[in-house]
N, C-alpha and C positions, 0 to 999 in steps of 0.2 A: 529329152536332154540334147549336147553337142556330140566316094560320094562325090559325087561330081562337083565340079567347081562352078558350073553354070549357075548364074543368078545369085552368086554369093555376095553378101554385103561386104564391101571392101573396108578393112579395118582402118586404112589410112584416111579414107573419106569420113568415116564415122568419128575418128579421133580428131581430125581437123575441125569438125563442127563443134566437138566438145571444147577444144582449146579456144576456139573463137568466142565461146560463151564466157570465158573467164579471163580474157586478156584484152587490153586496149580499151580506148574510149572513142566512139565514133563521133565526129563533129559534123554539124550540118550548118547551112547558111551560106550567104554570099560574101565574098571578100570585096572591099572597095577597090575599084580600079585606080591605078595611079593617074595623075594628071588632072584630077578634078579640081577646079578652082571656082571663083565666083561665077555664078550663072550656070555652072554645070548641073546637069540633071541630078536630083537627089537619088541616092542608092539606098535600098533597104539595108538596115543594120543586120548583122549576123544574129541568127537565132541562138537562144541559150543552148548549151550542150545538153544532151539528154543525161539523166542521172547515170553515173558510172555503174557498170555491172559489178555486183558484189564480189569481192575477192573470195576465191575458194579456200576454205580452211583445210589444210592437209593433215591436221591432227584433231579431228572432232573428239569431243570428250565423252560421247555416248553413242551407242549404236542400237537401232531397232531393225529387225529383219522381218520381211514379209515374203510370202511366196508359197512354195509347195514342198513336196517330199525331199527334194535335193537339199533345201535349207534345213529341213528337219533331220538330215543325216540318215534317211530311211535306208535300211538294209546295209548300213556301213559296219555295224558290229553285231548283227544277228538277223535271222531270217524273218522278213515281213514285220519288222519293228522299227520305230523311230529311235535314233541315237543322237539327240540334240547336243550331247557333250562333244561330238566330233563334227558339228556343223561348221562349214567353211566361214559362216558369217559371225556366229556368236559363241561357238563351242569353247570349252576351257581346256580341252586335251592339248598337251604340249606338242604332240606329234603333228597335229594339224596346224597349230599356231594360227588360229582363226583371225579374221580381220579385226574383230573386236578385241581379241587378246593382244594383238600388235598395237592397236591404237590406244586402248585405255589401261592395259596392263592386267595380268592375271588376278591380282587381288581385288581389282575394282569391277570385275565382270558381273558379279551378282547384282550390284547396284546400278550399273551403267550399261547394261545390255539386255535386250528383250527379244526372244524368238517368238514371233507371232504367226509364223508360217503354219500351214496345215497340210499334211500329206493328202494328196488327191485334189487339192484346190485348183480351180481353174481361174482364168482372168476375171470372170464375173464376181468372184469372191474378193478380189483385191480392194475395191473401194472400202469395204468394211475393215479389212486388215489395216489399210492405210490410215483410216480414221482412228483406229486403236493405237497405231504407232504414233500418230501425231499427238495424241493425248499425253504421251510420255515426254514431249518436247525434246526429241533426240537431236544430237548434233548431226547424225547421219542416219538415213534409212536405206537399207539395201533391198533391192527388188530382184527376185529371180522367179519368174512365172511364165507360163505359156506351154510348157511341155505337155501338161495334161489336156490342153485344148487340142493338141494334135494327136495325143495318145488316147484314142477312143476305140470302141469295139469295131468301128468301120470308118472309112474315110468320109462317108456321108454324114457322120455325127460330129466331125470336127467343127470347132467354133468358126463361124464365118469371120473373115478378116474385118469386116465393118463392125461386127459386134465386139471383136477383140479390141479394136481401136476405141470404141465408145466406152468400154469398161476401163481401159487404161486411162483415158482422159478423165473419166469420173473419179478414178482412184487418185490421180494427181490433184484434182480439185478438192477431194475429201481431205487430203493431207494439208493442202494450203489453207483450208478453212480454219484449221486448228493450230497449225504450226508453219507459218509462212517462212521461217528462217531455217528450217531443217534442210540439209543437203541430201541429195538422192543419188545413189549409185545404182544403175540399171544394168543387169547382166543380160546378155543375149541368150536366147534359147539354144541349148546344145544341139548339135547335129545328130538327130536320132538315127539317120541312115548310117552314119559312120559307126554309131554304137551297135547297130545290128551287125554290121560287117565284122566288128571286133568280137562281139559276144557270141556269135553263132559258132565259134570254134569250141565252145564249152558245151559238152553233153549235158552237164548238170544245169547250166544256165538255160538251155533250151527246154528242159523239163519244167523249170520254174516259170518260164515264159508261157507255158501252156496253162498256167493257173489264171491267166488273163492279163499279163503285163503288156501294156501298149499293143493291143492286137492289131491296130491299124498298120503298125510298122513290123512288129515281131511275130505276128500270126503266121503259121506255116513257114517257119524260119528257113527251111531248106528248099522251099519252092522258088525256083528261079525262072518259072515260065513267064510268058509275056504279061499275063494279067497281074501276077504278083509283083513283077518289076514295075509296072505302071502304078500299082497301088503304093508302093514305097516311094516312087518318084512324086506322087501326089502329096504324100506326107512331107517329103523334103521341101517341095515348093511352098507348102503352107507354112512351114517353119521359117523359111526365108522371108515370106510375106509378114509373118508376125514380127520378125526382127526389124524389118523396115518400119513397122508401126512403132516399136519401142524406140528406135532411133529418132523418128520424126517427132513423136510426142515429147520425148525428153528434151529435144533441141529447143522446144518452145518455152522451157522453164529455165530461168537464169541460174538456178542452183541444182541442176541435174546433169549428171555425166553418164553417158552410155558407154559400154565397154568397147564400142567399135567393132563388135563381132568376135572379140577375143575368145570367149567361151565357145561360141559356135565353131570357131576354127581350131580349137584345141584338140589334139589327137590323143584321146585317152587310150592307154595301153591296157592289157589285161590286168596288170598289177594295180591299175587305178580304177578298176571297176569292182563292184561288190562281188566277193567270192560266192555269194548266195544267189544273186540274180543276174550277174554279168550285164548290168544295165545302169543301175544307179552308181554314183561314185563310191569307191571304197574310202577307207580312212586316208590313204595316200592320195586318192583323187580329190577328196575334200581339201586336202592341203594345197593341191595345185590350184583349185578355185580360189582359195584364200590368197595365194600369191598373186594371181591375176588381179583380184579386187584391190589388194593393197597397193600394187604398182600404179593402178589407175587413180585411186583415191589420193595418193600421196604425191603424184607427179605434178 
């Protein structure tokens, strides 16, 4: 999920790229110079303007969500169980006020929102999820994936950045093959190191972590020796690299908005983390994710 500041993806740069995708029309070609009369050398005529970038719809009529346990609301209302009703993306719980609830309204949620995420999913699974989402022809697809690619039993098992990129590119192609007009909101991967820093203050949380929650970051939670510090830094750097991939691939799609690192930068407090595992977002934390998404989708 979302510590040093080094290597962080700057939200301003990421957001500037997103705005550039949805504003303005670039013109190309040469302008005729003044003073050309009889006998003057002919000038090439201006090239036709490229097709304008489609306007971003700030009120899409339906939402499909893909990703992992965060979007499934895992551990938000019980120990080691999914709680999709409090999902930031599609949940119906009024306390969370999910993105879909804000966009399509509570009464329309069953018919106009679909949660296709799976707890434990890694980026390699996203192409299949995106194809399933595209089949619904949603106005908006939300993407939150990548935490499980870094949360492995060891750093050596983390998904290589090149494979992460290939899978996300394939996922975008899978969506476009069946739903070329769906908009896409892409969340950054949360800062797992900051979550370790916050959650390690809970004795109960650390006991749950021993069950195998994100061992690459949370294993031996109280160990601050050189090897443990470097292990956590390696996970942190990998998450930063994943977010760079999400930003870059999204920027190539005219109907995709990346959050500019907003979720990565968000400072979850203890109240916004699951009281069962102190790692996944609580109901309150899910609400904060919904607020971030709504702000970016509707701006």
